[in-house]
C-alpha positions as CSV (number, residue, x, y, z in Angstrom):
1,M,78.6,66.4,107.3
2,K,75.7,66.9,104.9
3,A,73.1,64.1,104.9
4,A,72.8,62.1,101.7
5,S,69.9,63.1,99.5
6,P,66.9,60.7,99.5
7,T,66.3,58.7,96.4
8,A,62.9,58.7,94.7
9,L,62.1,56.0,92.0
10,I,59.4,57.0,89.5
11,I,57.7,54.1,87.8
12,D,55.5,55.6,85.0
13,D,55.4,55.1,81.3
14,E,54.4,58.7,80.5
15,V,57.4,60.9,79.6
16,Q,55.6,64.1,80.5
17,I,54.7,62.9,84.0
18,R,58.2,61.7,84.6
19,R,59.6,65.1,83.6
20,L,57.1,66.9,85.9
21,L,57.9,64.6,88.8
22,R,61.6,64.9,88.2
23,A,61.5,68.7,88.3
24,A,59.5,68.7,91.5
25,L,61.5,66.1,93.2
26,E,64.9,67.4,92.3
27,G,63.7,70.9,93.4
28,A,62.9,69.3,96.8
29,G,66.4,67.7,97.1
30,Y,65.7,64.2,95.9
31,R,67.9,62.1,93.6
32,V,65.6,60.7,90.9
33,V,65.6,57.3,89.2
34,E,63.1,56.5,86.4
35,A,61.5,53.3,85.1
36,D,59.0,53.3,82.2
37,R,57.9,49.7,82.7
38,G,56.8,47.6,85.7
39,Q,59.4,44.9,85.5
40,L,62.2,47.5,85.2
41,G,60.7,49.3,88.2
42,I,60.9,46.1,90.3
43,S,64.5,45.6,89.3
44,E,65.4,49.2,90.1
45,T,63.8,48.9,93.5
46,A,66.1,46.0,94.3
47,L,69.2,47.6,92.7
48,R,68.8,51.3,93.9
49,R,67.1,50.8,97.2
50,P,65.1,54.0,96.9
51,D,63.7,55.9,99.9
52,V,60.3,56.3,98.2
53,V,58.6,54.9,95.1
54,I,56.0,56.8,93.0
55,L,54.0,54.2,91.0
56,D,51.5,54.5,88.2
57,L,48.9,51.7,87.9
58,G,48.6,51.8,84.1
59,L,51.9,50.4,82.9
60,P,52.5,48.7,79.5
61,D,53.9,45.4,80.7
62,L,52.5,44.8,84.2
63,D,49.5,46.2,86.0
64,G,50.7,48.6,88.8
65,L,49.1,46.4,91.5
66,K,51.1,43.5,90.3
67,V,54.3,45.6,90.5
68,L,53.3,46.7,94.0
69,G,52.7,43.1,95.0
70,R,56.1,42.0,93.7
71,I,57.8,44.8,95.6
72,R,55.9,44.0,98.8
73,E,57.1,40.4,98.7
74,W,60.4,41.6,100.3
75,S,60.4,45.4,100.7
76,R,58.5,47.9,102.9
77,V,59.8,50.9,100.9
78,P,57.1,53.7,101.1
79,V,55.0,53.6,97.9
80,L,52.8,56.5,96.6
81,I,50.4,55.6,93.9
82,A,49.9,58.4,91.3
83,S,47.2,57.3,88.8
84,V,44.4,58.6,86.6
85,R,42.2,56.0,88.1
86,D,39.9,57.7,90.6
87,D,37.4,54.9,91.3
88,P,37.2,54.4,95.1
89,E,37.5,50.7,94.7
90,E,40.8,51.1,92.8
91,K,42.1,53.2,95.6
92,V,41.0,50.7,98.3
93,A,42.6,47.8,96.3
94,A,45.9,49.7,96.0
95,L,46.0,50.5,99.7
96,D,45.0,47.0,100.6
97,A,47.8,45.7,98.4
98,G,50.4,47.7,100.4
99,A,50.4,51.2,99.0
100,D,51.1,53.9,101.6
101,D,49.1,56.7,99.9
102,Y,47.2,57.5,96.7
103,V,46.9,60.6,94.6
104,T,44.9,61.1,91.4
105,K,46.4,62.6,88.2
106,P,46.6,65.5,87.6
107,F,48.0,66.3,90.9
108,N,49.4,69.3,92.7
109,S,53.2,69.0,93.1
110,T,53.2,70.7,96.5
111,E,50.6,68.3,97.9
112,L,52.5,65.3,96.4
113,L,55.7,66.3,98.0
114,A,54.0,66.7,101.4
115,R,52.5,63.2,101.0
116,L,55.9,61.8,100.2
117,R,57.4,63.4,103.3
118,A,54.5,62.0,105.4
119,I,54.9,58.4,104.2
120,Q,58.7,58.6,104.6
121,R,58.2,59.6,108.3
122,R,56.0,56.5,108.8
123,A,58.4,54.2,107.1
124,D,59.9,51.2,108.8
125,P,63.7,51.7,108.9
126,A,64.4,48.0,109.2
127,H,67.1,46.6,107.0
128,E,65.8,44.9,103.8
129,T,67.4,42.8,101.2
130,P,66.2,41.5,97.8
131,E,67.8,38.1,98.5
132,F,68.1,35.6,101.3
133,I,71.3,33.6,101.8
134,A,71.9,31.1,104.5
135,G,74.2,28.1,104.2
136,P,73.8,26.7,100.7
137,L,70.3,28.1,100.3
138,R,69.8,31.3,98.3
139,I,66.5,32.9,97.4
140,D,66.4,35.8,94.9
141,F,63.1,37.6,95.8
142,V,63.2,39.7,92.7
143,A,63.6,36.9,90.2
144,R,61.8,34.4,92.4
145,V,64.6,31.9,92.0
146,V,65.6,29.4,94.6
147,T,69.0,27.7,94.5
148,I,70.9,25.3,96.7
149,G,74.6,25.5,95.7
150,N,74.5,25.6,91.9
151,N,71.2,23.8,91.6
152,E,68.0,25.7,90.9
153,I,65.0,24.3,92.8
154,R,61.7,24.2,90.8
155,L,58.9,25.3,93.1
156,T,55.3,25.9,92.3
157,P,54.0,29.5,93.0
158,I,52.4,28.4,96.3
159,E,55.5,26.4,97.4
160,Y,57.7,29.5,96.6
161,A,55.3,31.8,98.5
162,L,55.5,29.5,101.6
163,L,59.3,29.3,101.5
164,R,59.5,33.1,101.1
165,V,57.5,33.7,104.2
166,L,59.6,31.2,106.2
167,A,62.8,32.7,104.9
168,L,61.7,36.3,105.8
169,N,61.2,34.9,109.3
170,A,64.2,32.5,109.4
171,G,64.9,31.1,112.8
172,K,61.4,32.0,114.1
173,V,58.3,29.8,114.3
174,V,55.7,30.9,111.7
175,T,52.3,29.8,112.8
176,H,49.8,27.9,110.7
177,R,47.5,30.9,110.7
178,Q,50.2,33.3,109.6
179,L,51.3,31.2,106.7
180,L,47.7,30.6,105.6
181,R,46.8,34.3,105.8
182,E,49.9,35.5,103.9
183,V,49.8,32.9,101.1
184,W,46.0,32.2,100.7
185,G,44.4,35.2,102.4
186,P,42.4,35.6,105.6
187,N,39.5,33.3,104.6
188,A,41.9,30.3,104.6
189,E,43.1,30.6,108.2
190,Q,41.4,27.3,109.2
191,Q,42.6,25.2,106.2
192,S,45.8,23.9,107.8
193,H,45.7,20.7,105.6
194,Y,46.9,22.9,102.7
195,L,50.1,23.5,104.6
196,R,50.9,19.9,105.3
197,V,50.6,19.0,101.6
198,H,52.6,21.9,100.1
199,L,55.3,22.1,102.8
200,T,55.9,18.3,102.5
201,H,56.6,18.9,98.8
202,V,58.9,21.9,99.6
203,R,60.8,19.8,102.2
204,H,61.3,16.9,99.8
205,K,62.5,19.2,97.0
206,L,65.0,21.0,99.2
207,A,66.2,17.7,100.6
208,D,66.6,16.2,97.1
209,A,68.9,19.1,96.2
210,G,71.1,18.5,99.3
211,L,69.6,20.6,102.0
212,N,69.4,19.0,105.5
213,V,65.9,17.7,105.9
214,R,65.8,19.2,109.4
215,S,66.3,22.7,108.0
216,L,62.6,23.0,107.5
217,R,61.1,22.0,110.9
218,T,57.6,21.3,111.9
219,E,56.6,22.7,115.3
220,P,53.7,20.4,116.3
221,G,50.5,22.1,116.8
222,V,52.0,25.6,116.2
223,G,53.7,26.0,112.8
224,Y,56.9,25.7,110.9
225,R,60.5,27.1,111.2
226,L,63.3,27.5,108.7
227,C,66.6,26.8,110.5
228,L,69.8,27.3,108.7
229,P,73.4,28.3,109.7
């Protein structure tokens, strides 16, 4: 039986670049999906589940780094940046934000295809989903919407970020340090008082909407755990 063709998502607002990439990718056996805006690219990543994403940084609605950050909130899909920006600091920022590789426009199609194959070989094959559902709790990672039953829960950006990390590790203890690092960055690893304040608010909001208060558990001296059926 013939293996299914891999899917490549191009997120770029330049028609000529998308045409060039489509021709090269289809010639190499990829199925191609296109998005000319960042928000559409985020939605297509969730809907199409591509095997690889080629992302421009200069998009009309969202900066490419923001698009990358939104995708990385839930997905480890291989992402290749293809941009006219050739400043070393731009490249470092993109790689630090979760890009797997970076090429500068104009690029050689043969080299780009080789880089795509390389980042796909390194890809984590773990199952991913753009939403989390457990019991009455549902988190839409693409829309950043949290609901319990039919009730939408209004969380601040930090509260949402903390709940997202706990949901992605549901059933496991997430340490204070890990939460601080993922939400505030490495320089905040010792500021555990941040967690107590914000997670108390999260627990109260979830409980007010009907979620069992013990669903978000404190593991004394270690961290927190989200426990749901």
